[in-house]
C-alpha positions in Angstrom: -23.3 7.8 -9.3 -21.3 7.9 -6.1 -23.2 7.9 -2.9 -22.4 10.2 0.0 -21.8 8.8 3.5 -25.2 10.3 4.5 -26.9 8.4 1.8 -25.3 5.2 2.7 -26.2 5.5 6.4 -29.7 6.6 5.5 -30.3 3.6 3.4 -29.0 1.3 6.0 -31.4 2.8 8.7 -34.4 3.5 6.5 -34.3 7.4 6.9 -33.4 10.3 4.6 -29.8 11.6 4.1 -31.1 15.0 5.5 -32.2 13.2 8.7 -28.7 11.6 9.1 -27.0 15.0 8.5 -29.3 16.7 11.0 -28.7 14.0 13.7 -25.0 14.4 13.3 -25.3 18.2 13.5 -27.3 17.7 16.8 -24.5 15.5 18.2 -21.8 18.0 17.2 -23.8 20.9 18.7 -24.3 19.0 22.0 -20.6 18.2 22.3 -19.7 21.8 21.3 -22.0 23.1 24.2 -20.3 20.9 26.8 -17.0 22.3 28.1 -15.2 18.9 28.0 -16.8 18.1 24.6 -15.6 21.4 23.1 -12.2 21.0 24.5 -12.0 17.6 22.7 -13.4 18.9 19.5 -11.0 21.8 19.4 -8.1 19.4 19.3 -9.4 18.1 16.0 -11.1 21.2 14.7 -9.0 24.2 15.9 -10.8 26.4 13.4 -14.1 26.0 15.2 -17.2 24.0 15.2 -17.2 21.6 12.2 -20.0 20.9 9.7 -21.1 17.3 9.6 -19.2 16.8 6.4 -15.9 18.2 7.9 -16.5 16.2 11.1 -16.7 12.9 9.2 -13.8 13.7 6.9 -11.5 14.6 9.7 -12.4 11.6 11.7 -11.9 9.3 8.8 -8.5 10.9 8.2 -7.6 10.2 11.9 -8.7 6.6 11.6 -6.7 6.1 8.4 -3.6 7.6 9.9 -3.8 5.1 12.9 -4.8 2.1 10.9 -2.2 -0.8 11.3 -2.0 -1.6 7.6 
């Protein structure tokens, strides 16, 4: 069975996947409520505030595009 990123992070830190997802959502919400943070997020998420899943996926795509290999 393939593990989700939330499961992998949770295992490493001794918490539940739900806790990891909730903490990521809190961080997204905090950035979204800050004018500078929202401006930055809208560059990557012009469709609006992302879910934790979309946030991780989009950032991973950005890292992959900029990888030197």
